[in-house]
C-alpha positions in Angstrom: -14.9 -4.6 51.4 -12.9 -2.1 49.5 -13.7 -3.3 45.8 -10.8 -3.4 43.6 -11.1 -1.2 40.2 -12.8 -3.5 37.6 -12.8 -0.7 34.9 -12.7 -2.9 31.7 -12.8 -6.1 32.7 -15.1 -8.0 31.4 -16.8 -10.8 33.6 -18.9 -13.6 32.8 -21.2 -14.9 35.3 -23.8 -17.6 36.2 -26.4 -18.2 38.6 -26.8 -14.0 38.2 -30.5 -12.9 38.6 -30.6 -14.2 42.7 -29.2 -14.8 45.6 -25.0 -15.2 45.8 -25.5 -13.8 41.4 -27.1 -11.4 41.8 -24.7 -9.6 44.8 -21.6 -10.2 42.7 -23.4 -8.7 39.6 -23.8 -5.2 41.9 -20.5 -5.6 43.7 -18.8 -6.3 40.5 -20.9 -3.4 38.3 -19.6 -0.7 40.9 -16.3 -1.3 40.6 -16.3 -0.6 36.9 -16.6 -4.4 35.7 -18.7 -4.9 32.2 -20.8 -8.0 32.9 -22.2 -10.6 30.7 -25.2 -12.2 33.0 -26.0 -16.0 32.5 -29.6 -16.5 33.9 -32.3 -19.4 33.5 -35.3 -16.9 34.1 -35.6 -13.9 31.6 -37.6 -12.4 33.2 -36.0 -12.4 36.6 -33.1 -12.0 34.2 -34.2 -9.1 32.8 -35.4 -7.1 36.0 -32.0 -7.2 37.2 -31.0 -6.3 34.0 -32.8 -3.3 34.5 -32.1 -2.6 38.1 -28.1 -2.4 37.6 -28.6 -0.1 34.8 -30.5 2.2 37.1 -28.1 2.5 39.7 -25.2 2.7 37.1 -26.1 4.5 34.3 -24.0 3.7 31.3 -23.4 0.2 32.8 -21.9 -2.4 29.8 -24.4 -4.8 30.6 -25.6 -8.2 28.8 -28.3 -11.1 29.3 -28.1 -14.6 27.9 -30.6 -17.5 29.0 -29.3 -20.6 29.4 -30.6 -24.0 31.6 -27.4 -25.1 32.3 -28.5 -28.5 33.4 -28.7 -28.9 29.9 -25.3 -29.9 28.1 -26.8 -28.8 24.6 -28.0 -25.3 26.1 -24.6 -25.3 27.7 -22.8 -25.3 23.9 -25.6 -22.9 23.1 -24.5 -20.3 25.7 -20.5 -21.1 24.9 -20.9 -19.4 20.8 -23.5 -17.1 22.3 -20.9 -15.6 24.7 -17.9 -14.5 22.6 -20.4 -13.1 20.5 -21.4 -10.8 24.0 -17.9 -10.0 24.6 -14.9 -9.2 22.8 -12.7 -11.5 25.6 -13.5 -13.1 29.1 -11.4 -11.4 32.2 -13.2 -13.3 34.9 -15.7 -16.5 34.4 -17.4 -16.9 37.4 -19.2 -20.7 38.1 -22.5 -20.0 40.2 -25.2 -21.1 39.5 -26.3 -24.4 41.4 -29.0 -25.9 42.9 -30.5 -29.1 45.7 -32.7 -31.2 44.8 -34.4 -33.7 47.7 -36.0 -35.8 45.1 -33.9 -37.4 42.5 -33.7 -36.0 39.6 -33.0 -36.5 35.8 -31.6 -33.8 33.0 -32.8 -33.7 29.6 -29.5 -35.6 29.2 -29.9 -38.0 31.7 -28.0 -36.9 34.1 -28.7 -36.6 37.3 -29.8 -33.2 37.6 -27.1 -32.0 40.5 -24.5 -33.7 39.4 -25.5 -32.0 35.5 -26.1 -28.6 37.0 -23.7 -28.2 40.2 -20.2 -29.9 38.4 -21.0 -30.7 34.9 -22.1 -27.3 33.6 -18.8 -25.8 35.8 -16.9 -28.3 33.4 -17.6 -28.3 29.9 -18.8 -24.2 30.1 -15.0 -23.8 31.3 -13.8 -26.0 29.0 -15.6 -24.5 26.2 -14.1 -21.4 26.8 -10.8 -21.7 28.0 -9.4 -21.1 24.5 -11.2 -17.4 24.7 -10.1 -17.1 28.3 -6.6 -17.7 27.6 -6.4 -15.2 24.8 -7.0 -12.1 27.0 -4.1 -12.7 29.0 -4.4 -12.7 32.8 -7.7 -14.2 32.8 -10.0 -16.2 36.5 -11.6 -18.9 36.7 -13.8 -18.8 40.0 -16.4 -22.0 40.6 -18.5 -21.3 43.9 -18.1 -24.5 46.1 -19.0 -25.0 49.5 -18.2 -26.5 53.5 -20.9 -29.1 52.4 -17.6 -31.1 50.7 -16.4 -31.7 54.0 -17.2 -35.6 54.7 -17.8 -36.3 51.0 -16.1 -39.0 48.7 -16.8 -39.6 45.4 -18.2 -42.9 44.5 -16.7 -43.7 41.0 -19.0 -46.5 40.5 -21.9 -44.5 41.2 -21.5 -40.6 40.0 -25.0 -40.1 39.9 -26.2 -41.0 43.3 -28.6 -43.9 41.9 -28.2 -45.9 45.1 -28.8 -44.4 48.1 -30.4 -40.9 46.8 -30.5 -38.4 49.4 -30.5 -34.3 48.0 -28.1 -33.8 50.9 -25.9 -36.6 49.4 -25.6 -35.7 45.7 -24.9 -31.9 47.0 -22.0 -32.3 48.9 -21.0 -34.8 46.6 -21.6 -32.2 43.4 -19.6 -29.5 45.8 -16.4 -32.0 46.5 -16.5 -32.3 42.2 -16.1 -28.1 42.3 -13.2 -28.6 44.3 -11.5 -31.1 42.6 -12.4 -29.9 39.2 -10.5 -26.5 40.2 -7.3 -28.5 41.3 -6.8 -30.3 38.3 -8.2 -27.5 36.0 -5.8 -25.0 38.1 -2.8 -28.0 37.1 -3.7 -28.3 33.7 -3.3 -24.3 33.4 -0.2 -23.6 34.9 1.6 -21.5 32.9 -0.5 -20.2 30.7 -1.9 -16.9 32.8 -5.3 -18.1 33.8 -6.1 -19.2 37.1 -8.8 -21.0 38.5 -9.8 -20.8 42.0 -12.5 -21.7 44.4 -14.0 -20.9 47.2 -17.1 -21.5 50.3 -19.1 -18.4 50.2 -20.8 -19.2 53.6 -24.3 -20.6 54.8 -26.2 -17.9 53.0 -30.0 -16.9 53.4 -30.5 -16.5 50.0 -33.2 -18.4 47.3 -31.2 -21.1 47.4 -33.1 -24.6 47.7 -36.5 -23.2 47.7 -37.5 -25.3 44.3 -38.1 -28.2 47.0 -41.3 -28.2 49.4 -42.2 -30.1 52.4 -39.8 -30.3 55.5 -37.0 -29.8 53.7 -38.2 -26.2 52.9 -39.0 -25.7 56.1 -36.3 -26.4 57.9 -33.6 -24.8 55.7 -36.0 -21.6 56.3 -35.8 -21.6 59.9 -31.8 -22.7 59.4 -31.4 -19.7 57.5 -33.7 -17.4 59.9 -31.1 -18.1 62.6 -27.4 -18.9 61.7 -26.8 -17.7 57.7 -25.3 -15.0 57.1 -27.0 -12.2 54.3 -26.3 -12.8 50.7 -24.1 -9.6 50.8 -22.0 -10.9 53.3 -21.5 -14.7 51.2 -20.7 -12.1 47.9 -17.5 -10.9 49.7 -15.5 -14.2 49.1 -17.2 -14.7 45.5 -15.9 -11.2 44.7 -12.6 -11.3 46.0 -11.5 -14.3 44.5 -12.4 -12.6 40.9 -11.4 -9.4 41.7 -8.2 -8.9 44.4 -4.8 -7.8 43.1 -3.3 -9.4 46.2 -4.2 -13.2 44.8 -3.3 -12.7 41.0 -1.2 -15.6 40.4 -2.9 -17.8 42.6 -3.9 -21.2 41.7 -5.9 -24.2 42.8 -6.8 -22.5 45.7 -10.0 -22.8 48.1 -11.0 -19.6 49.6 -13.0 -19.3 52.6 -13.7 -15.6 53.8 -11.1 -14.2 51.8 -7.9 -16.6 52.6 -7.2 -19.7 51.4 -8.5 -22.6 53.6 -7.2 -26.8 53.3 -10.2 -27.9 51.8 -11.2 -31.4 53.2 -8.4 -34.4 52.3 -10.9 -36.4 49.8 -10.6 -32.6 48.1 -7.1 -32.9 47.3 -6.7 -36.2 46.0 -5.1 -35.9 42.3 -5.8 -38.5 42.0 -9.7 -38.7 42.4 -9.3 -35.4 40.2 -7.9 -36.6 37.4 -10.7 -39.3 37.1 -13.3 -37.5 37.8 -12.0 -34.9 34.8 -11.8 -38.4 32.6 -15.0 -39.1 33.5 -16.8 -36.0 33.1 -15.1 -35.4 29.5 -17.0 -38.4 28.3 -20.1 -37.5 29.5 -19.8 -34.3 28.1 -18.8 -36.3 25.2 -15.3 -34.2 24.5 
């Protein structure tokens, strides 16, 4: 992938210490971007920072630590981020996970929903003024083709009934696209764009937090079906940097091209309803 010149552009990237986030960090550093990296694991984050600086001497990069399944930690991060950077030109919401057993966050939210959707939603909204003040900023949300054939149950957003990790994950990725759609609508005319993407089925550490048959099956699938993290990082970096899509908003990208998401992901009423319910859950 031929990289755009990102010199002087400040990129805030969540889920930076492994998988797609790690690949994106190296790509964006090579393109000249200034980086504010967000990771949950301090040791892994600091290792990444050292490796980036070794490969790119003089790199302007900072590391912030946060557990994005916690609303309080997201609020703290939203205060620290502006202190770490004079502005934000690109916000990449990438951190995510799948949980085969239903778990709840410190806020009592189902953990997949909390991390994969609420973190995107709350962090973005808390940083909107900073994004708008920078001029032509971009918001990039990592979604997935896993959203297809999923539908949100507004009477059970936390998947308390009939839980499965795959169902909760698919719903969270649908939520990413619906959030992006409504966000783009609300940002029209501000100079800030919001897009989302499918990175591909990527051979990363994703899902390794689970055990048993799920992890074994996922390991086999990654070995025979998945693309490399380098390939998976293509569309993410494209959405964050490509000049030809400047001004495009509310788009779902796959393999560096716009693609129509599912019918459920184009439901404007569902997007508005999810926004309203998310605001209440976030205490906004």
